[in-house]
C-alpha atoms as an extended CHARMM CRD file, in Angstrom:
* protein
*
       140  EXT
         1         1  MET       CA              0.1930000000       -0.0080000000        0.0220000000  PROA      1               0.0000000000
         2         2  LYS       CA              1.4100000000        3.3440000000       -0.9500000000  PROA      2               0.0000000000
         3         3  LYS       CA              1.2010000000        6.6100000000        0.8960000000  PROA      3               0.0000000000
         4         4  LEU       CA             -1.6310000000        8.8760000000       -0.6770000000  PROA      4               0.0000000000
         5         5  ASP       CA              1.0510000000       11.9950000000       -1.4720000000  PROA      5               0.0000000000
         6         6  TYR       CA              3.0370000000       13.4940000000       -4.3830000000  PROA      6               0.0000000000
         7         7  ASP       CA              5.4280000000       10.2530000000       -4.2790000000  PROA      7               0.0000000000
         8         8  ASN       CA              2.3650000000        7.8190000000       -5.0370000000  PROA      8               0.0000000000
         9         9  PRO       CA              2.5710000000        7.1680000000       -8.4130000000  PROA      9               0.0000000000
        10        10  ARG       CA             -1.0690000000        7.6860000000       -8.5110000000  PROA      10              0.0000000000
        11        11  TRP       CA             -1.1180000000       11.0130000000       -7.3870000000  PROA      11              0.0000000000
        12        12  ASN       CA             -2.9970000000       12.6630000000      -10.4020000000  PROA      12              0.0000000000
        13        13  GLU       CA             -5.8930000000        9.9610000000       -9.8850000000  PROA      13              0.0000000000
        14        14  ILE       CA             -5.7610000000       10.7630000000       -6.0350000000  PROA      14              0.0000000000
        15        15  GLN       CA             -5.9460000000       14.4600000000       -6.6850000000  PROA      15              0.0000000000
        16        16  ASN       CA             -8.7930000000       14.2620000000       -9.4330000000  PROA      16              0.0000000000
        17        17  HSD       CA            -10.8090000000       12.1710000000       -6.8340000000  PROA      17              0.0000000000
        18        18  ALA       CA            -10.1120000000       14.4700000000       -4.1570000000  PROA      18              0.0000000000
        19        19  GLU       CA            -11.5390000000       17.5680000000       -6.3140000000  PROA      19              0.0000000000
        20        20  LYS       CA            -14.7670000000       15.4260000000       -7.1860000000  PROA      20              0.0000000000
        21        21  ILE       CA            -15.2350000000       14.4650000000       -3.4830000000  PROA      21              0.0000000000
        22        22  TRP       CA            -14.6170000000       17.8570000000       -2.5960000000  PROA      22              0.0000000000
        23        23  GLY       CA            -17.2380000000       19.2450000000       -4.9730000000  PROA      23              0.0000000000
        24        24  ASN       CA            -19.7780000000       16.5840000000       -3.3890000000  PROA      24              0.0000000000
        25        25  TYR       CA            -18.8000000000       17.3120000000        0.1090000000  PROA      25              0.0000000000
        26        26  PHE       CA            -18.5400000000       20.9370000000        0.3160000000  PROA      26              0.0000000000
        27        27  THR       CA            -19.7960000000       24.5460000000       -0.5830000000  PROA      27              0.0000000000
        28        28  PRO       CA            -17.3000000000       27.5250000000       -0.8660000000  PROA      28              0.0000000000
        29        29  VAL       CA            -18.2240000000       30.4380000000        1.2780000000  PROA      29              0.0000000000
        30        30  SER       CA            -16.3130000000       33.4130000000        1.1350000000  PROA      30              0.0000000000
        31        31  LEU       CA            -14.4980000000       34.8200000000        4.0830000000  PROA      31              0.0000000000
        32        32  PRO       CA            -16.0960000000       38.2010000000        3.7700000000  PROA      32              0.0000000000
        33        33  ILE       CA            -19.5500000000       36.5100000000        4.2770000000  PROA      33              0.0000000000
        34        34  MET       CA            -18.2920000000       34.3570000000        7.0140000000  PROA      34              0.0000000000
        35        35  GLU       CA            -17.1820000000       37.7550000000        8.7970000000  PROA      35              0.0000000000
        36        36  LYS       CA            -20.6450000000       39.2340000000        7.7230000000  PROA      36              0.0000000000
        37        37  ILE       CA            -22.7000000000       36.5720000000        9.1560000000  PROA      37              0.0000000000
        38        38  THR       CA            -20.6620000000       36.3610000000       12.6580000000  PROA      38              0.0000000000
        39        39  ASP       CA            -21.2640000000       40.0740000000       12.9190000000  PROA      39              0.0000000000
        40        40  GLY       CA            -17.1050000000       40.8030000000       12.4160000000  PROA      40              0.0000000000
        41        41  ASN       CA            -16.5690000000       38.0970000000       15.4190000000  PROA      41              0.0000000000
        42        42  LEU       CA            -15.5960000000       35.0190000000       13.2100000000  PROA      42              0.0000000000
        43        43  TRP       CA            -12.5620000000       34.4340000000       15.7450000000  PROA      43              0.0000000000
        44        44  GLU       CA            -15.1140000000       33.8250000000       18.4150000000  PROA      44              0.0000000000
        45        45  TYR       CA            -16.6570000000       30.6220000000       16.0770000000  PROA      45              0.0000000000
        46        46  ILE       CA            -13.2370000000       29.3980000000       15.3840000000  PROA      46              0.0000000000
        47        47  ASP       CA            -13.0180000000       26.1680000000       17.3170000000  PROA      47              0.0000000000
        48        48  ILE       CA             -9.5900000000       25.9880000000       19.5110000000  PROA      48              0.0000000000
        49        49  GLU       CA            -10.5300000000       23.8800000000       22.3260000000  PROA      49              0.0000000000
        50        50  THR       CA             -7.8200000000       21.4410000000       21.3260000000  PROA      50              0.0000000000
        51        51  SER       CA             -5.2290000000       23.0350000000       19.4680000000  PROA      51              0.0000000000
        52        52  ASP       CA             -2.1130000000       24.4700000000       20.9450000000  PROA      52              0.0000000000
        53        53  TYR       CA             -3.6250000000       28.0420000000       21.0980000000  PROA      53              0.0000000000
        54        54  TYR       CA             -4.1970000000       29.8850000000       24.1170000000  PROA      54              0.0000000000
        55        55  LEU       CA             -6.0060000000       32.7420000000       25.6610000000  PROA      55              0.0000000000
        56        56  ASP       CA             -4.1900000000       35.1190000000       27.4890000000  PROA      56              0.0000000000
        57        57  ASP       CA             -5.2190000000       38.3460000000       29.4630000000  PROA      57              0.0000000000
        58        58  GLU       CA             -5.7320000000       40.1120000000       26.4520000000  PROA      58              0.0000000000
        59        59  GLY       CA             -7.6690000000       37.7570000000       24.0270000000  PROA      59              0.0000000000
        60        60  TYR       CA             -6.3190000000       34.8820000000       21.8940000000  PROA      60              0.0000000000
        61        61  GLU       CA             -2.8660000000       34.5720000000       21.6750000000  PROA      61              0.0000000000
        62        62  ASP       CA             -1.5060000000       33.5500000000       18.3560000000  PROA      62              0.0000000000
        63        63  SER       CA             -5.3160000000       32.2890000000       17.4920000000  PROA      63              0.0000000000
        64        64  PRO       CA             -5.7610000000       30.7390000000       14.2850000000  PROA      64              0.0000000000
        65        65  TYR       CA             -7.5860000000       32.7490000000       11.5580000000  PROA      65              0.0000000000
        66        66  PRO       CA             -8.0560000000       31.9070000000        7.8360000000  PROA      66              0.0000000000
        67        67  SER       CA             -5.6520000000       32.8190000000        5.6360000000  PROA      67              0.0000000000
        68        68  TRP       CA             -7.5600000000       32.8570000000        2.3710000000  PROA      68              0.0000000000
        69        69  GLY       CA            -10.5600000000       34.3340000000        0.9000000000  PROA      69              0.0000000000
        70        70  THR       CA            -12.7440000000       31.3400000000        0.7170000000  PROA      70              0.0000000000
        71        71  CYS       CA            -13.7930000000       28.7580000000        3.4050000000  PROA      71              0.0000000000
        72        72  TRP       CA            -15.6980000000       25.5470000000        2.9450000000  PROA      72              0.0000000000
        73        73  GLU       CA            -19.1290000000       24.7710000000        4.5640000000  PROA      73              0.0000000000
        74        74  TRP       CA            -19.3270000000       20.7420000000        5.0760000000  PROA      74              0.0000000000
        75        75  LYS       CA            -22.6750000000       19.5170000000        3.3680000000  PROA      75              0.0000000000
        76        76  GLU       CA            -22.7440000000       16.4590000000        6.1060000000  PROA      76              0.0000000000
        77        77  VAL       CA            -22.6700000000       13.7670000000        4.5960000000  PROA      77              0.0000000000
        78        78  GLY       CA            -20.8850000000       10.2270000000        4.8510000000  PROA      78              0.0000000000
        79        79  THR       CA            -19.6610000000       11.2270000000        8.7570000000  PROA      79              0.0000000000
        80        80  ASP       CA            -21.0280000000       12.4570000000       11.7040000000  PROA      80              0.0000000000
        81        81  GLU       CA            -20.3760000000       15.9950000000       12.6810000000  PROA      81              0.0000000000
        82        82  ASP       CA            -18.1910000000       15.1650000000       15.9560000000  PROA      82              0.0000000000
        83        83  THR       CA            -16.2140000000       12.5970000000       14.0050000000  PROA      83              0.0000000000
        84        84  PHE       CA            -15.8350000000       14.8810000000       10.9720000000  PROA      84              0.0000000000
        85        85  ILE       CA            -14.7310000000       17.9470000000       13.3840000000  PROA      85              0.0000000000
        86        86  LYS       CA            -11.9620000000       15.5050000000       15.0770000000  PROA      86              0.0000000000
        87        87  LEU       CA            -10.8290000000       14.4600000000       11.3830000000  PROA      87              0.0000000000
        88        88  ALA       CA            -10.5670000000       18.0580000000        9.9650000000  PROA      88              0.0000000000
        89        89  LYS       CA             -8.1930000000       19.2390000000       12.9250000000  PROA      89              0.0000000000
        90        90  GLU       CA             -6.3410000000       16.1410000000       12.8390000000  PROA      90              0.0000000000
        91        91  CYS       CA             -5.5570000000       17.4300000000        9.1940000000  PROA      91              0.0000000000
        92        92  GLY       CA             -4.6500000000       20.7790000000        9.9120000000  PROA      92              0.0000000000
        93        93  PHE       CA             -7.8200000000       22.7640000000        9.3670000000  PROA      93              0.0000000000
        94        94  ILE       CA             -9.4710000000       25.4900000000       10.9890000000  PROA      94              0.0000000000
        95        95  VAL       CA            -12.8230000000       24.4260000000       12.3620000000  PROA      95              0.0000000000
        96        96  ILE       CA            -15.6080000000       27.0630000000       12.3280000000  PROA      96              0.0000000000
        97        97  ARG       CA            -18.7710000000       25.8460000000       14.3940000000  PROA      97              0.0000000000
        98        98  PRO       CA            -22.0950000000       26.3360000000       13.0070000000  PROA      98              0.0000000000
        99        99  THR       CA            -23.9640000000       29.7030000000       12.6790000000  PROA      99              0.0000000000
       100       100  GLU       CA            -27.2740000000       30.7390000000       12.3220000000  PROA      100             0.0000000000
       101       101  PHE       CA            -26.5210000000       30.4850000000        8.4730000000  PROA      101             0.0000000000
       102       102  THR       CA            -23.9290000000       27.7960000000        8.2070000000  PROA      102             0.0000000000
       103       103  ASP       CA            -23.3500000000       24.0620000000        9.0970000000  PROA      103             0.0000000000
       104       104  VAL       CA            -19.7230000000       23.5410000000       10.0640000000  PROA      104             0.0000000000
       105       105  VAL       CA            -17.1430000000       25.5570000000        8.0060000000  PROA      105             0.0000000000
       106       106  LEU       CA            -13.4090000000       24.5130000000        7.3240000000  PROA      106             0.0000000000
       107       107  ALA       CA            -10.4230000000       27.1070000000        6.5140000000  PROA      107             0.0000000000
       108       108  ILE       CA             -6.8890000000       26.9910000000        6.2380000000  PROA      108             0.0000000000
       109       109  ASP       CA             -4.1870000000       29.1300000000        8.0610000000  PROA      109             0.0000000000
       110       110  GLY       CA             -1.0560000000       28.5920000000        5.9610000000  PROA      110             0.0000000000
       111       111  GLY       CA              0.4660000000       28.9250000000        2.4380000000  PROA      111             0.0000000000
       112       112  GLY       CA              3.0880000000       27.7490000000        0.2440000000  PROA      112             0.0000000000
       113       113  TYR       CA              2.4110000000       24.1040000000        0.1710000000  PROA      113             0.0000000000
       114       114  ASP       CA             -0.0570000000       21.9820000000       -1.6490000000  PROA      114             0.0000000000
       115       115  PHE       CA             -3.5540000000       21.9750000000        0.2550000000  PROA      115             0.0000000000
       116       116  TYR       CA             -4.7780000000       18.7360000000       -1.1830000000  PROA      116             0.0000000000
       117       117  GLU       CA             -1.6590000000       16.9380000000       -0.1760000000  PROA      117             0.0000000000
       118       118  LYS       CA             -1.5350000000       18.4180000000        3.3090000000  PROA      118             0.0000000000
       119       119  HSD       CA             -5.2540000000       18.7210000000        4.1160000000  PROA      119             0.0000000000
       120       120  TRP       CA             -7.7160000000       17.5680000000        1.8580000000  PROA      120             0.0000000000
       121       121  VAL       CA             -6.4040000000       13.9660000000        0.7950000000  PROA      121             0.0000000000
       122       122  PRO       CA             -5.8940000000       13.1450000000        4.4130000000  PROA      122             0.0000000000
       123       123  LEU       CA             -9.1030000000       14.3980000000        5.4850000000  PROA      123             0.0000000000
       124       124  PHE       CA            -10.9600000000       12.3000000000        2.7880000000  PROA      124             0.0000000000
       125       125  GLU       CA             -8.5020000000        9.2280000000        3.1870000000  PROA      125             0.0000000000
       126       126  LYS       CA             -9.8460000000        9.3140000000        6.9720000000  PROA      126             0.0000000000
       127       127  MET       CA            -13.0840000000        9.3400000000        5.9740000000  PROA      127             0.0000000000
       128       128  GLY       CA            -12.8570000000        6.7170000000        3.9350000000  PROA      128             0.0000000000
       129       129  CYS       CA            -13.3580000000        8.0430000000        0.5510000000  PROA      129             0.0000000000
       130       130  PHE       CA            -10.2080000000        6.3820000000       -1.0620000000  PROA      130             0.0000000000
       131       131  GLU       CA            -10.6820000000        2.6310000000       -0.0790000000  PROA      131             0.0000000000
       132       132  TYR       CA            -10.5440000000        1.7280000000       -3.3920000000  PROA      132             0.0000000000
       133       133  LEU       CA             -6.8620000000        3.4520000000       -3.7460000000  PROA      133             0.0000000000
       134       134  LEU       CA             -5.8510000000        1.8520000000       -0.5440000000  PROA      134             0.0000000000
       135       135  LYS       CA             -6.0610000000       -1.6040000000       -2.0370000000  PROA      135             0.0000000000
       136       136  GLU       CA             -3.4860000000       -3.1600000000       -4.0790000000  PROA      136             0.0000000000
       137       137  LYS       CA             -4.7080000000       -3.4710000000       -7.6900000000  PROA      137             0.0000000000
       138       138  THR       CA             -5.0720000000       -7.3580000000       -8.3860000000  PROA      138             0.0000000000
       139       139  THR       CA             -5.1770000000       -8.6740000000      -12.2470000000  PROA      139             0.0000000000
       140       140  GLY       CA             -7.1310000000      -11.5380000000      -13.0170000000  PROA      140             0.0000000000
């Protein structure tokens, strides 16, 4: 079994499959819209309870915040919400708790690397979306 990353000879197939899953499981939401529906208090909805970030006397010290103009709302398919949030955090996503207008939303606080390799493919792998890729192909 090969790891699902750039070193895998089937990376193009893996990334194409991830793009299809992404389109089925998530709806893009612009960061300005997320800020508007949270009345400019998006940071209050960011789930940091299990992260390395901490609260000091002046607020959230080094708290995560989306680096890009797009977030992704989960369509709640295939995995229960608690499990999904746990898996998303394990894969390095910022998790934004549901609001009056959205379900769980994911964001990324980073740049300079491939988001599919570091975030999306590992998340979908943990969700069981790549079962056929994890099995060795057999010929008959």
